[in-house]
ZAKOL-20943 format. One record per residue: residue number from 1; y, x, z of N, C-alpha, C, CB in turn. Coordinates in Angstrom, 1 decimal, padded with zeros to 4 digits. Atoms other than C-alpha are relative to their C-alpha. Glycine has a CB too. Layout:
<nodes>
[NUM [Y X Z] [Y X Z] [Y X Z] [Y X Z]],
...
</nodes>
This chain:
<nodes>
[1 [001.4 000.2 000.4] [042.2 002.9 005.3] [-000.9 000.5 001.1] [-000.2 000.7 -001.4]],
[2 [000.9 -000.3 -001.1] [039.4 002.9 007.8] [-001.0 001.1 -000.5] [-000.8 -001.2 000.4]],
[3 [001.0 -001.1 000.3] [037.2 006.0 007.8] [-001.4 -000.4 000.4] [000.5 001.4 000.7]],
[4 [001.4 000.3 -000.3] [033.5 005.4 007.6] [-000.7 001.1 000.6] [-000.7 -000.5 -001.3]],
[5 [000.7 -001.1 -000.6] [031.4 007.4 009.9] [-001.4 000.0 -000.4] [000.2 -000.1 001.6]],
[6 [001.4 -000.1 000.3] [028.0 008.7 009.2] [-000.8 -000.2 001.2] [-000.3 001.4 -000.7]],
[7 [000.9 000.1 -001.1] [025.2 007.6 011.4] [-000.8 001.2 000.2] [-000.8 -001.3 -000.1]],
[8 [000.9 -001.1 -000.3] [023.2 010.2 013.1] [-001.4 -000.5 -000.2] [000.2 000.6 001.4]],
[9 [001.4 000.4 000.1] [019.4 010.3 012.7] [-000.4 -000.8 001.2] [-000.9 001.3 -000.2]],
[10 [000.3 000.7 -001.2] [019.2 009.2 016.3] [000.5 -001.4 000.0] [000.6 000.8 001.2]],
[11 [-000.5 001.4 000.1] [021.4 006.2 015.7] [-000.8 -000.8 -001.0] [001.5 000.0 -000.4]],
[12 [000.8 000.7 001.0] [019.4 005.3 012.6] [-001.4 -000.4 000.6] [-000.3 000.9 -001.2]],
[13 [001.3 000.3 -000.7] [016.1 005.5 014.6] [000.2 -001.1 001.0] [-000.6 001.2 000.6]],
[14 [-000.2 001.0 -001.0] [017.6 003.4 017.4] [000.2 -001.3 -000.6] [001.2 000.4 000.9]],
[15 [-000.1 001.3 000.7] [018.7 000.7 015.0] [-001.3 -000.5 -000.5] [001.1 000.2 -001.1]],
[16 [001.3 000.4 000.6] [015.3 000.6 013.3] [-000.9 -000.4 001.2] [-000.6 001.2 -000.7]],
[17 [000.8 000.4 -001.2] [013.7 000.5 016.8] [000.3 -001.4 000.5] [000.1 001.0 001.1]],
[18 [-000.4 001.4 -000.4] [015.7 -002.6 017.7] [-000.5 -001.0 -000.9] [001.6 000.0 000.1]],
[19 [000.5 000.9 001.0] [014.8 -004.3 014.5] [-001.5 -000.2 000.2] [000.3 000.4 -001.4]],
[20 [001.5 000.1 -000.2] [011.1 -003.5 015.0] [-000.4 -000.7 001.3] [-000.6 001.4 000.0]],
[21 [000.3 000.7 -001.3] [011.2 -004.7 018.6] [000.3 -001.5 -000.2] [001.0 000.5 001.1]],
[22 [-000.3 001.4 000.2] [012.8 -008.0 017.5] [-001.1 -000.7 -000.8] [001.4 -000.2 -000.7]],
[23 [001.1 000.5 000.8] [010.2 -008.5 014.8] [-001.3 -000.2 000.8] [-000.3 001.0 -001.2]],
[24 [001.1 000.1 -000.9] [007.5 -007.8 017.4] [000.0 -001.1 001.0] [-000.2 001.3 000.7]],
[25 [-000.2 001.1 -000.9] [008.9 -010.4 019.7] [000.0 -001.4 -000.7] [001.2 000.2 000.8]],
[26 [-000.2 001.3 000.7] [009.3 -013.1 017.0] [-001.2 -000.8 -000.1] [000.6 000.3 -001.4]],
[27 [001.1 001.0 000.3] [007.2 -016.2 016.6] [-000.4 000.1 -001.5] [000.4 -001.4 000.4]],
[28 [000.2 -000.1 001.5] [007.5 -015.7 012.8] [000.4 001.4 -000.5] [000.8 -001.1 -000.8]],
[29 [-000.4 -001.4 000.4] [007.5 -011.9 012.2] [000.2 000.2 -001.5] [-001.1 001.0 000.5]],
[30 [-000.1 -000.1 001.5] [007.1 -012.3 008.4] [001.4 -000.4 -000.4] [-001.0 -000.9 -000.7]],
[31 [-001.3 000.5 000.4] [010.3 -014.3 008.1] [001.1 000.9 000.6] [000.3 -001.4 000.6]],
[32 [-001.0 -000.9 -000.6] [012.2 -012.0 010.5] [000.1 001.3 -000.7] [-000.2 000.2 001.5]],
[33 [000.0 -001.3 000.7] [011.1 -008.9 008.6] [000.7 -000.2 -001.3] [-001.4 000.5 -000.2]],
[34 [-000.7 000.2 001.3] [012.3 -010.4 005.3] [001.5 -000.1 000.2] [-000.5 -001.3 -000.7]],
[35 [-001.4 000.2 -000.3] [015.6 -011.4 006.9] [000.6 001.3 000.3] [000.2 -001.0 001.2]],
[36 [-000.6 -001.3 -000.4] [016.1 -007.9 008.3] [000.3 000.8 -001.2] [-001.0 000.8 000.9]],
[37 [-000.3 -000.8 001.2] [015.8 -006.3 004.9] [001.1 -000.6 -000.8] [-001.3 000.1 -000.9]],
[38 [-001.2 000.6 000.7] [018.3 -008.8 003.5] [001.3 000.4 000.7] [-000.2 -001.5 -000.2]],
[39 [-001.3 -000.1 -000.8] [020.8 -008.2 006.3] [000.4 001.5 000.3] [-000.2 -000.7 001.3]],
[40 [-000.3 -001.4 -000.3] [020.5 -004.4 007.0] [000.5 000.6 -001.3] [-001.2 000.7 000.6]],
[41 [-000.6 -000.6 001.2] [022.8 -002.8 004.5] [-000.2 001.5 -000.2] [001.5 -000.2 000.1]],
[42 [000.2 -001.5 000.1] [022.2 000.9 005.3] [-001.4 000.3 -000.4] [000.3 000.6 001.4]],
[43 [001.3 -000.3 000.6] [019.4 002.1 003.1] [-000.8 000.9 000.9] [000.1 000.6 -001.3]],
[44 [000.7 -000.9 -000.9] [018.5 004.8 005.7] [-000.6 -000.7 001.1] [001.0 001.1 000.5]],
[45 [000.6 000.8 -001.1] [018.0 002.2 008.4] [-001.2 -000.8 -000.5] [001.1 -000.9 000.6]],
[46 [001.2 000.7 000.6] [015.8 000.1 006.1] [-001.2 000.9 -000.2] [000.4 -000.6 -001.4]],
[47 [001.1 -001.0 000.2] [013.8 003.2 005.3] [-000.6 000.3 001.4] [000.5 001.3 -000.6]],
[48 [000.5 -000.3 -001.4] [013.5 004.0 009.1] [-000.8 -001.1 000.5] [001.1 000.3 000.9]],
[49 [000.8 001.1 -000.4] [012.2 000.5 009.7] [-001.4 000.0 -000.6] [000.8 -001.4 -000.4]],
[50 [001.3 -000.1 000.7] [009.5 000.9 007.1] [-000.9 001.1 000.6] [000.2 000.2 -001.5]],
[51 [000.8 -001.1 -000.5] [008.5 004.3 008.4] [-000.4 -000.2 001.4] [000.9 001.3 000.0]],
[52 [000.4 000.3 -001.4] [008.5 003.2 012.0] [-001.0 -001.1 000.1] [001.2 -000.5 000.8]],
[53 [001.0 001.1 000.0] [006.4 000.2 011.2] [-001.4 000.4 000.0] [000.2 -001.0 -001.2]],
[54 [001.4 -000.5 000.1] [003.3 002.3 010.6] [-000.6 000.3 001.3] [000.0 001.3 -000.9]],
[55 [000.5 -000.2 -001.3] [003.0 002.9 014.3] [000.1 -001.2 000.9] [000.7 001.2 000.7]],
[56 [-000.1 001.2 -000.8] [003.5 -000.6 015.4] [-001.3 -000.8 000.0] [001.1 -000.9 -000.6]],
[57 [001.1 000.8 000.0] [001.0 -003.3 016.3] [-000.2 -000.6 -001.4] [000.1 -001.2 001.0]],
[58 [000.4 000.4 001.3] [-000.9 -004.6 013.2] [000.9 -001.2 -000.6] [-001.4 -000.5 000.0]],
[59 [-000.8 001.1 000.5] [001.1 -007.9 013.0] [001.4 000.4 -000.5] [000.1 -001.1 001.1]],
[60 [-001.4 -000.5 000.4] [004.5 -006.1 012.9] [-000.1 000.9 -001.2] [000.6 000.8 001.2]],
[61 [000.2 -000.9 001.2] [003.2 -003.4 010.5] [-000.2 -000.9 -001.3] [-001.2 000.9 000.2]],
[62 [000.3 000.8 001.2] [001.9 -006.1 008.1] [001.3 -000.7 -000.4] [-001.1 -001.0 000.3]],
[63 [-001.2 000.7 000.3] [005.1 -008.1 008.3] [001.1 000.8 -000.7] [000.6 -000.7 001.2]],
[64 [-001.0 -000.9 000.5] [007.4 -005.2 007.7] [-000.3 000.6 -001.3] [000.3 001.2 001.0]],
[65 [000.4 -000.6 001.2] [005.4 -003.6 005.0] [000.0 -001.0 -001.1] [-001.4 000.7 000.1]],
[66 [000.0 001.1 001.1] [004.9 -006.9 003.1] [001.4 -000.3 -000.4] [-000.8 -001.2 000.6]],
[67 [-001.4 000.3 000.3] [008.6 -007.6 003.4] [000.6 001.1 -000.9] [000.8 -000.2 001.3]],
[68 [-000.5 -001.1 000.8] [009.4 -004.1 002.0] [-000.6 -000.1 -001.4] [-000.4 001.3 000.7]],
[69 [000.6 000.1 001.4] [006.9 -004.6 -000.9] [000.7 -001.0 -000.8] [-001.5 -000.3 000.2]],
[70 [-000.5 001.1 000.7] [008.6 -007.8 -001.8] [001.6 -000.1 000.1] [-000.5 -001.3 000.5]],
[71 [-001.4 000.0 -000.2] [012.2 -006.8 -001.0] [000.9 000.0 -001.2] [000.3 001.2 000.9]],
[72 [-000.8 -000.2 001.2] [013.3 -006.1 -004.5] [000.7 001.3 000.0] [001.1 -001.1 -000.1]],
[73 [-000.6 -001.3 -000.1] [014.5 -002.7 -003.3] [-001.1 001.0 -000.5] [000.5 000.3 001.4]],
[74 [001.0 -000.9 000.6] [012.6 -000.2 -005.5] [-000.4 001.1 000.9] [000.5 000.6 -001.3]],
[75 [000.3 -001.1 -000.9] [012.9 002.6 -003.0] [-000.9 -000.5 001.2] [001.3 000.7 000.5]],
[76 [000.8 000.6 -001.2] [011.5 000.4 -000.1] [-001.4 -000.3 -000.5] [000.7 -001.2 000.6]],
[77 [001.3 000.4 000.5] [008.7 -000.9 -002.3] [-000.8 001.2 -000.2] [000.2 -000.8 -001.3]],
[78 [000.7 -001.2 000.2] [007.7 002.6 -003.3] [-000.4 000.7 001.3] [000.8 001.0 -000.8]],
[79 [000.3 -000.5 -001.3] [007.9 003.8 000.3] [-001.2 -000.7 000.7] [001.2 000.0 000.9]],
[80 [001.1 000.8 -000.6] [005.7 001.0 001.5] [-001.3 000.3 -000.6] [000.4 -001.5 000.0]],
[81 [001.2 -000.3 000.7] [003.2 001.6 -001.2] [-000.6 001.4 000.4] [000.2 -000.1 -001.5]],
[82 [000.4 -001.3 -000.4] [003.1 005.3 -000.3] [-000.6 000.1 001.4] [001.2 001.0 -000.1]],
[83 [000.4 000.0 -001.4] [002.6 004.6 003.4] [-001.3 -000.8 000.2] [001.1 -000.5 000.9]],
[84 [001.2 000.8 -000.2] [-000.3 002.2 002.9] [-001.2 000.9 000.3] [-000.3 -000.8 -001.3]],
[85 [001.1 -000.9 -000.3] [-002.7 005.2 002.9] [-000.1 000.3 001.5] [000.2 001.3 -000.8]],
[86 [000.0 -000.3 -001.4] [-001.6 005.8 006.5] [-000.6 -001.1 000.9] [001.4 000.3 000.5]],
[87 [000.5 001.2 -000.7] [-002.9 002.3 007.4] [-001.5 -000.3 -000.4] [000.9 -001.2 -000.3]],
[88 [001.3 000.3 000.6] [-006.4 002.7 005.9] [-001.0 -000.5 001.1] [-000.6 001.3 -000.6]],
[89 [001.0 000.4 -001.0] [-008.2 002.1 009.2] [000.5 -001.3 000.7] [-000.1 001.1 001.1]],
[90 [-000.5 001.2 -000.7] [-006.3 -001.1 010.0] [-000.2 -001.2 -000.9] [001.5 000.1 000.4]],
[91 [000.0 001.3 000.8] [-006.6 -004.8 008.9] [001.3 -000.1 -000.8] [-000.2 -001.2 000.9]],
[92 [-001.2 000.1 000.7] [-003.0 -004.6 007.9] [000.0 000.9 -001.3] [001.2 000.4 000.8]],
[93 [000.1 -000.9 001.1] [-003.7 -001.7 005.6] [-000.8 -000.6 -001.2] [-000.7 001.3 000.4]],
[94 [000.8 000.6 001.1] [-006.4 -003.6 003.7] [000.9 -001.1 -000.7] [-001.3 -000.6 000.6]],
[95 [-000.9 001.1 000.5] [-004.0 -006.6 003.3] [001.1 000.6 -000.9] [000.6 -000.8 001.1]],
[96 [-001.1 -000.6 000.8] [-001.2 -004.4 002.1] [-000.5 000.7 -001.3] [000.8 001.0 000.9]],
[97 [000.6 -000.6 001.2] [-003.4 -002.5 -000.3] [-000.3 -001.0 -001.0] [-001.3 000.8 000.3]],
[98 [000.2 001.1 000.9] [-004.4 -005.8 -001.8] [001.3 -000.5 -000.6] [-000.7 -001.2 000.8]],
[99 [-001.4 000.4 000.6] [-000.7 -006.7 -002.2] [000.5 001.0 -001.0] [001.0 -000.2 001.2]],
[100 [-000.4 -001.0 001.0] [-000.1 -003.4 -003.9] [-000.7 -000.2 -001.3] [-000.2 001.4 000.6]],
[101 [000.7 000.2 001.2] [-002.8 -004.1 -006.4] [000.5 -001.2 -000.8] [-001.5 -000.2 000.3]],
[102 [-000.5 001.2 000.6] [-001.2 -007.5 -007.1] [001.4 000.2 -000.6] [000.0 -001.1 000.9]],
[103 [-001.4 -000.2 000.5] [002.2 -005.9 -007.9] [000.1 000.0 -001.5] [000.5 001.3 000.6]],
[104 [-000.3 -000.1 001.4] [003.7 -006.3 -011.3] [000.4 001.5 -000.4] [001.1 -001.0 -000.4]],
[105 [-000.4 -001.3 000.3] [004.9 -002.7 -011.0] [-001.2 001.0 -000.1] [000.9 000.5 001.2]],
[106 [001.2 -000.9 000.2] [002.3 -000.3 -012.5] [000.0 001.2 000.9] [-000.1 000.4 -001.5]],
[107 [000.0 -001.1 -000.9] [003.5 002.5 -010.3] [-000.5 -000.3 001.4] [001.5 000.5 000.1]],
[108 [000.5 000.5 -001.3] [002.7 000.5 -007.2] [-001.5 -000.2 -000.1] [000.7 -001.3 000.5]],
[109 [001.4 000.2 000.2] [-000.7 -000.4 -008.6] [-000.7 001.4 -000.1] [-000.3 -000.8 -001.3]],
[110 [000.6 -001.3 000.1] [-001.3 003.3 -009.4] [-000.1 000.6 001.4] [000.9 000.9 -000.9]],
[111 [000.0 -000.6 -001.4] [-000.4 004.3 -005.8] [-001.2 -000.7 000.8] [001.3 -000.2 000.7]],
[112 [001.1 000.7 -000.7] [-002.9 001.6 -004.6] [-001.3 000.6 -000.4] [000.1 -001.5 -000.3]],
[113 [001.2 -000.6 000.5] [-005.6 003.0 -006.8] [-000.3 001.4 000.7] [000.0 000.1 -001.5]],
[114 [000.1 -001.3 -000.7] [-004.9 006.5 -005.3] [-000.3 -000.2 001.4] [001.2 000.8 -000.3]],
[115 [000.2 000.2 -001.4] [-004.8 005.2 -001.8] [-001.3 -000.5 000.4] [001.1 -001.0 000.6]],
[116 [001.3 000.6 -000.2] [-008.1 003.4 -002.1] [-001.0 001.1 000.5] [-000.5 -000.7 -001.2]],
[117 [000.9 -001.1 -000.4] [-009.9 006.8 -001.6] [000.0 000.2 001.5] [000.3 001.3 -000.8]],
[118 [000.0 -000.1 -001.4] [-008.8 006.7 002.0] [-000.5 -001.1 000.8] [001.5 000.2 000.4]],
[119 [000.5 001.2 -000.6] [-010.2 003.3 002.7] [-001.6 000.1 000.1] [000.5 -001.2 -000.7]],
[120 [001.4 000.0 -000.1] [-013.8 002.6 003.8] [-000.6 -001.4 -000.1] [-000.4 000.6 001.4]],
[121 [000.5 001.3 000.0] [-014.1 -001.1 003.3] [-000.7 -000.3 -001.4] [001.2 -001.0 000.2]],
[122 [000.7 000.2 001.2] [-016.8 -001.9 000.7] [000.6 -001.1 -000.9] [-001.5 -000.3 000.3]],
[123 [-000.6 001.1 000.8] [-015.0 -005.1 -000.5] [001.1 000.5 -000.9] [000.5 -001.1 000.9]],
[124 [-001.1 -000.5 000.9] [-012.3 -002.9 -002.0] [-000.6 000.6 -001.3] [000.8 001.1 000.8]],
[125 [000.5 -000.5 001.2] [-014.7 -001.6 -004.6] [000.3 -000.9 -001.2] [-001.5 000.2 000.1]],
[126 [-000.4 000.9 001.1] [-013.9 -004.7 -006.6] [001.4 000.3 -000.5] [-000.1 -001.5 000.5]],
[127 [-001.3 -000.3 000.4] [-010.3 -003.7 -006.6] [000.0 001.3 -000.8] [000.9 000.3 001.3]],
[128 [000.1 -001.2 000.8] [-011.3 -000.3 -007.9] [-000.5 -000.3 -001.4] [-000.9 001.0 000.7]],
[129 [000.5 000.5 001.3] [-013.3 -002.0 -010.7] [001.1 -000.6 -000.8] [-001.2 -001.0 000.2]],
[130 [-001.2 000.6 000.7] [-010.2 -004.1 -011.5] [001.0 001.0 -000.5] [000.7 -001.0 000.9]],
[131 [-001.0 -001.1 000.3] [-008.0 -001.0 -011.5] [-000.5 000.8 -001.2] [000.3 000.9 001.2]],
[132 [000.6 -000.8 001.2] [-010.4 000.7 -014.0] [000.3 -000.8 -001.3] [-001.5 000.2 000.2]],
[133 [-000.3 000.8 001.2] [-009.5 -002.2 -016.4] [001.4 -000.4 -000.1] [-001.0 -001.2 000.0]],
[134 [-001.4 000.4 -000.1] [-005.8 -002.4 -015.6] [000.6 000.2 -001.4] [000.7 000.8 001.1]],
[135 [-000.7 -000.1 001.2] [-003.4 -002.8 -018.5] [000.7 001.3 -000.1] [000.9 -001.2 -000.2]],
[136 [-000.7 -001.2 000.0] [-001.6 000.3 -017.5] [-000.9 001.3 000.0] [001.0 000.1 001.2]],
[137 [000.8 -001.2 000.1] [-003.0 003.7 -018.5] [000.0 000.8 001.3] [000.5 000.9 -001.1]],
[138 [-000.1 -000.8 -001.2] [-001.7 005.4 -015.3] [-000.8 -000.6 001.1] [001.5 000.1 000.4]],
[139 [000.8 000.6 -001.1] [-003.5 002.9 -013.1] [-001.5 000.3 -000.3] [000.2 -001.6 000.0]],
[140 [001.4 -000.3 000.3] [-006.8 003.3 -015.0] [-000.4 001.5 000.3] [-000.2 -000.3 -001.5]],
[141 [000.3 -001.4 -000.2] [-006.6 007.1 -014.8] [000.0 000.3 001.5] [001.1 000.9 -000.6]],
[142 [000.0 -000.2 -001.5] [-005.8 007.0 -011.0] [-001.3 -000.6 000.5] [001.2 -000.6 000.6]],
[143 [001.2 000.6 -000.5] [-008.7 004.6 -010.5] [-001.2 000.9 -000.3] [-000.2 -001.4 -000.6]],
[144 [001.1 -000.9 000.4] [-011.0 006.9 -012.4] [-000.1 001.2 000.9] [000.1 000.5 -001.5]],
[145 [000.0 -001.1 -000.9] [-009.9 009.8 -010.3] [-000.5 -000.4 001.4] [001.5 000.5 000.1]],
[146 [000.5 000.5 -001.3] [-010.5 007.8 -007.1] [-001.5 -000.2 000.0] [000.7 -001.3 000.4]],
[147 [001.4 000.2 000.1] [-013.9 006.8 -008.3] [-000.7 001.4 000.0] [-000.4 -000.7 -001.4]],
[148 [000.6 -001.3 000.0] [-014.7 010.5 -008.9] [000.0 000.6 001.4] [000.8 000.9 -000.9]],
[149 [-000.1 -000.5 -001.4] [-013.5 011.4 -005.4] [-001.0 -000.7 000.9] [001.4 -000.2 000.6]],
[150 [001.0 000.8 -000.9] [-015.6 008.6 -003.8] [-001.4 000.5 -000.3] [000.2 -001.5 -000.3]],
[151 [001.4 -000.4 000.3] [-018.8 009.5 -005.6] [-000.3 001.5 000.1] [-000.5 -000.5 -001.4]],
[152 [000.2 -001.4 -000.1] [-018.2 013.2 -005.5] [000.1 000.6 001.4] [001.0 000.7 -000.9]],
[153 [-000.1 -000.4 -001.3] [-017.7 013.4 -001.8] [-001.2 -000.6 000.8] [001.4 -000.5 000.7]],
[154 [001.3 000.5 -000.7] [-021.1 013.2 000.0] [000.3 -000.8 001.3] [-000.9 001.2 000.3]],
[155 [-000.3 000.6 -001.3] [-019.5 012.1 003.3] [000.9 -001.3 -000.2] [000.6 000.9 000.9]],
[156 [-000.9 001.1 000.1] [-017.3 009.4 001.8] [-000.6 -001.3 000.4] [000.6 -000.1 -001.5]],
[157 [000.6 001.3 -000.6] [-017.8 006.0 003.5] [-000.4 -001.0 -001.1] [001.0 -000.6 000.9]],
[158 [000.3 000.9 001.1] [-017.9 004.2 000.1] [-001.0 000.6 -001.0] [001.3 -000.5 -000.7]],
[159 [000.8 -000.7 001.1] [-020.1 006.7 -001.8] [-001.3 -000.8 -000.3] [-000.4 001.4 000.5]],
[160 [001.2 000.6 000.2] [-023.4 004.9 -001.3] [000.2 -001.4 -000.7] [-000.8 -000.2 001.3]],
[161 [-000.2 001.3 000.6] [-022.0 001.4 -002.1] [000.5 000.2 -001.5] [001.1 -000.7 000.8]],
[162 [-000.5 -000.2 001.4] [-020.2 002.8 -005.2] [-001.1 000.4 -000.9] [001.1 001.1 000.0]],
[163 [001.2 -000.4 000.9] [-023.4 004.5 -006.5] [-000.9 -001.2 -000.2] [-000.7 001.2 000.7]],
[164 [000.9 001.2 000.2] [-025.4 001.3 -005.9] [000.6 -000.9 -001.0] [-000.3 -000.7 001.4]],
[165 [-000.7 000.9 001.0] [-022.8 -000.8 -007.7] [-000.1 000.6 -001.4] [001.4 -000.2 000.5]],
[166 [000.0 -000.7 001.3] [-022.7 001.7 -010.5] [-001.3 -000.1 -000.7] [000.5 001.4 000.1]],
[167 [001.3 000.0 000.5] [-026.4 001.7 -010.9] [-000.5 -001.4 -000.4] [-001.0 000.6 001.0]],
[168 [000.4 001.3 000.4] [-026.6 -002.1 -011.3] [000.8 -000.4 -001.2] [000.3 -001.0 001.2]],
[169 [-000.8 000.3 001.2] [-025.6 -002.9 -014.9] [000.7 -001.4 000.0] [-001.0 000.0 -001.2]],
[170 [-000.7 001.3 -000.1] [-024.6 -006.5 -013.9] [001.1 000.0 000.9] [-001.0 -001.0 000.4]],
[171 [-001.0 -000.1 -000.9] [-022.3 -005.4 -011.2] [001.4 000.2 -000.7] [-000.2 001.1 001.1]],
[172 [-001.3 -000.1 000.6] [-018.6 -005.8 -012.1] [000.5 001.5 000.0] [001.1 -000.9 000.6]],
[173 [-000.4 -001.4 -000.1] [-018.0 -002.2 -011.0] [-000.6 000.8 -001.1] [-000.3 000.6 001.4]],
[174 [000.7 -000.7 001.0] [-020.6 -000.9 -013.3] [000.5 -000.3 -001.4] [-001.5 -000.3 000.1]],
[175 [-000.5 000.4 001.3] [-019.4 -003.0 -016.2] [001.4 000.5 -000.3] [000.1 -001.5 -000.1]],
[176 [-001.4 -000.5 000.2] [-015.8 -001.8 -015.6] [000.0 001.4 -000.5] [000.8 -000.1 001.3]],
[177 [000.1 -001.4 000.4] [-016.9 001.8 -016.1] [-000.7 000.1 -001.3] [-000.7 000.8 001.1]],
[178 [000.8 -000.1 001.2] [-019.6 001.5 -018.7] [000.6 -000.7 -001.2] [-001.4 -000.5 000.2]],
[179 [-000.6 000.8 001.1] [-017.8 -001.1 -020.8] [001.4 000.3 -000.3] [-000.2 -001.5 000.3]],
[180 [-001.5 -000.3 000.1] [-014.4 000.6 -020.6] [000.2 000.8 -001.3] [000.5 000.8 001.2]],
[181 [-000.3 -000.7 001.3] [-013.0 001.6 -024.0] [000.9 001.2 000.2] [000.6 -000.9 -001.0]],
[182 [-000.9 -001.1 -000.3] [-010.6 004.1 -022.3] [-000.8 001.2 000.2] [000.9 -000.4 001.2]],
[183 [000.7 -001.3 -000.1] [-011.9 007.6 -022.8] [000.3 000.7 001.3] [000.3 000.9 -001.2]],
[184 [-000.3 -000.7 -001.3] [-010.2 008.7 -019.6] [-000.8 -000.6 001.1] [001.5 -000.2 000.3]],
[185 [000.8 000.6 -001.1] [-012.4 006.3 -017.6] [-001.4 000.4 -000.3] [000.2 -001.5 000.0]],
</nodes>
């Protein structure tokens, strides 16, 4: 019987680096990222690919994180959702946050609502309004907490936009808060 050897952390990082390099060189990085997650059997290598993607060029980051979010591997999906906050200043981060909000998994949507506090793009306030009306209690509560952080932090980039939206009774953001039957919101 063949003895299986454990890969060292260095070997895992090297394998992940090779995969990330190939994705970066590919004409179709999305397809290659999806293929990588189907073919790489070692969960530690898949995790290292996702973790390493956060420091890659935007196209590679987006491809790897999107593939992880849709991989069907719960651990990878959760890891990608947790790392979205590290991408708040990038176009890929906004795209990935949007994908997290679209997830059928309420835990992923909750993480997206929490991560939103690190973003500065005013167009994301609509996502916060939607999260305040989410079917899942945990998402609504996280969104309410994020709203509190945004308006309660004088230097927050979205504070003025959030306060203006909240003061307009016709704005969807305002209606999401005022018209919400959830006492937690």
